[in-house]
N, C-alpha and C positions, 0 to 999 in steps of 0.2 A: 448671592454672596460674591463680592469681588475676589479676584485672585490674581496671581502673577502668571503672565503668559510669556513663555520663552520661545522666540522665533529662531529657528536654526535649521541646519542641513546635515549635521554630523552628530549622531546619537552618542558616539563614544566620547567626544569632547564634552557634550552637554550633561552626561550622567554625573560628572563631578559636581556640577551646580545643583542638579536635582537632589543629590544626596545631602548637600548642605541645607537646602530648603526644607527637606524632610526633617533633618535634625532640629531645625528651628521651629518646626510645626507650622510652616507657612503654606497656605493653599497655592497650588501651582498647576499649570498645564503646559505641556510642550506642544508647539505647533511645528511639525516637520514640514518644511517648505521645499522639498525636492520636486514636488508637483502639486497641483491643486487648482482651486478656483477662488475667485473673489467676487461675491455677489454685491455689486455696487448699489443695489436697490435696498439692501438691508443695513442695519446699524450693527457695529461690532459690540461685543459684550463689554460690560464695565470691568475695569481692572488696570493693572500696570503691565505694559508690554515692553519686553526687553529683547532687542534684536542682537543675535549673535551670528549673523550671516557673515561668511568668510569670503575674501577675495579668491581663495584657492578652491572654492566649491567645485569648480569645473574639473579639477584634477581628480575628484572622487566620483566622476560620472554625473554630477548634478549641474549640467550645463546651464540651465535657466533658473536655478534656485535664486540667484541674486536678482534677476529681473522680476520673478514672482514676489520676492520680498519687497522690492521697490513698490510694486502695486499695493501690497498689503499695508505697507507703512503709509503710503499716500492716503489710503482709505481710513486708516486709524487716525491720522493727523487731521483729516477733513472733519472727522466727527469729534475732535477735541479730546481724544483719549490721551492718557499719560504714556508717553513713549520714551524709553531710555535707549539712546543711540539710534535715533530715527533716520529720516531720509538724508539729512546732511552728513551724518556719520557714515552712512552706506556709500554716499558719493565719494567721500575721501577714502574709504576702505578699498574701493574699486579703481582708484586712480592715484598713482604715485606723483603724477604731474600736479594734481590739486594739492596733495600733501606738501609738496615742495613749495608751492606758491603760498600756502597758508603759513608755513613755518617762516618763510621770508617776511611775510607781512608783519610778523611780531618780533622781528629782529633776530631770528634764529639763523645762524649760518648753515648753509647746505652745500653739498658738493656741486660743482659745475655739472649741469645736466642738459642734454639735448634730446628731444623726443623726435622719433622718425618712423615713417611708415614706408615700407618697401625696402628691399635689400640694397638697391642702388643708393637710396637716401640714407640708409644706415652707414654705408661706407663713406658717403660724402660728409655726413655729420661727424664721423670719427676723425676727419682730417683736423678738426679743431683741437684734438688731443694728441696730435703727432709729437713724438718725443717724450711722452710720459705714459705710464700705465693707466689703463681705463677698464671699466667693466661695462657689460651690457646686462640689462635686466628687463623684465616685462613690466609694462605700466600697471597691468592688473595681474597680480601674482599672489604669492604667499609662501611661507617657509623658506624663502630664498631660492625657490625653484627657478631655473632658467638663468641664474646669474653665472656669467663667464668672465674671467679675467684675461686681458690681453696686454701685451707689451709693444706690439707693432701693428701697423695697419695690415700688413701681409697676413698676420695670424687671424685677424678679424675676417679678411676677405676669404681665406680658406674655410673658415667656420661657416659664414653665411651662405657659401656656395656648396656646402656639403649636406649630406643627409642628416647630420647631427644638429643642424640648425633648428631651433624650436620657435615656431611661429606663435607670437602672443595671441591669447584668446580674443583680444580687442584689436589686434593688428599693430599696436604701438610698442615699439622697442625704445628703451632709454639707453643712451650712451652717457656714461657718468664717470667723472673724475674718480680715480681709485685713491682712497685715503688709507694709508698703511699705518696701522698701530704698531709701535715698536715692541709691544708685548703680545700682539695677536689676540686682542679681545675687543669686544664692543660692550657698551653699557645700555641696558634696557630699563627705563623708568616706568613703573606701573602706577596707574591712577584709578581710584575708585571714588565715585561721587564727585569726580572732577578734581579731587585732591590727591597729592602724592602719597603713595603707600610705601613703596620701597624700590630700591634699584638692584638689579641683578647683573653681575659680570658674566659674560658669555664667551667661552673660549672659541676662537675662530681658526685655530691652527689646522683643523681638519676640513675646513671648507665653509661654505656660506649657508648651509641648511640649518637654521637657528631656531626652529620651532621648539618652544620650551615645554609643550604639552607632553604628559606622560605617554599619551597615545601615539606620539610621533615615533616612539621606539628608537630614539637616538642614543647610542651607547656613550657613556661618559668617557671623555678623553682629556689628556693633559699633554703639554709639551715641556718635558723636563729642562730643555735648554732655556726656557723663558720664565720659569716659575721656581719658587723656592721649594724646599722639601715639604714644608707645611702645606703650601698651596697645591702641591702635586697630589695630596690626599683628597682634595676637594673634587667635586663633580664638575662637569662641563658648565653647569649653571650654578653660580655661587652668589647668594644675596650679600650685598655690602651693608654692613651694620652702620647705622647712623649716617647714611649718605647725605651730604649737603652740597649744593652747588647753586649759584645764581641762576642757572638756566632753568631750574625748576619753576620759577615764577613765570617765565615766558612760556614754558610748556603748558602751564595751567591756563594762561591767557588764550593760547591757541585752542585748547579744548573748550573753554567757556564760550568763546566766540562762535564755535561750530556746534554748540549744544551736545558735546560728547562727554558722557559721564564715566565711562569705563574704557580704558585704553592703555596701551603700552607704546612708549616712544623710544626709539633706538638712536644712539649717537656713538660716534667714534672720535678719538683724539689722535692727532698725528704726533710725530716726534718732537714738535715744538710746542705741544700742548694746545693747539688750536682745535676747537670742538666743531664737529659737523653732525647735524641731525639729518636723518635720511628716511625714516619710516615711522608712520603713525598706524598702529594696528588696533582697530576698534573691535576686533574679535579676539581679545587677548586671552591667552592661556597661561597656566602656571605650572611650575615644576615642583611637585610635592616633596621630592627628596631634598631639594634646596631649601624649601620652606620649613621642613621639619627641623633643620639644623638651627634655625633662628626662632621657631615658634610663631611664625606669622603666615597665615593662609589666605591667599587672594580670593579663592572662591567663597570662603566664609565671609569675608568683608563684602563681596558682591551680594551674597544672599542677605546679609544684614541690611545693606543699603536698599535692596529691593523691598525688604520688609518695612523699612522706614517710609519708603515712598507709598506703599500700599496703605499704611496707617494714616499718612497724610490725606490720602484720597478718601478714606472712610470717614475721617474727621470732617472733611468738607461736606460730605453727604449728610452727616448728622446736623451740621449747622444749617 
């Protein structure tokens, strides 16, 4: 019997999906890819394979989980299995450079970004941003880890020459134009089945670690100077009801072109209303407290989508 296989490296994040699959009575199996083997002489089982490999897996001690997942996905795709968020999705998950280029390809504005390897090259690249604030971030990262804000080149030099400097896991540091939102928030658009599900407003007044997963254990924060009394009662993650924007069509085009079915895309707007997208997260998580307020649950939609894909596959077998 075919089933849904979930490829992952973080049990805590994946349990939310497993619970939803069980509620729907869907057969599933988790493949924990923190270590393992891939026997290329054998064929994989029949089923629907959904990859939830994260760019931040190395921060949880799973240094080679992404590389193992890449091998597994290649094996599955070689044998024609149904793969949700396959090899191309993983490529983008592990490279903000590729994300930027794909967004640009479909007419999405992105912040000015330069990729650099080596501390000397980081400092040299930052000269292009002199006179304006800029941030550094890792090309392969997650949860906003490693993001630093600088106002001068001297600040950057002091950082990269100190013990506080974080070497990216792939060696590539991005120097990026800092886009300041007048209300200190970013917007994250969630997609399931390649289609827009909902948008969530994320408060950034306390920093750049913006993981929405309940397991990230980020306390709710608000900034009274920037929000109304009603908004101050909301959590750090607040779903925007009936969100509409022309950018959604372009986001869906980006996902379709890269065969990405489940993702979250983040953007920010400056004081003049200009929109800049800067992150495609193909291992998207959801904040259940925010979802409960509007009655829409991302993991339920993902589970339903996987169930539909499994049904399609079983129908093909019968034909």
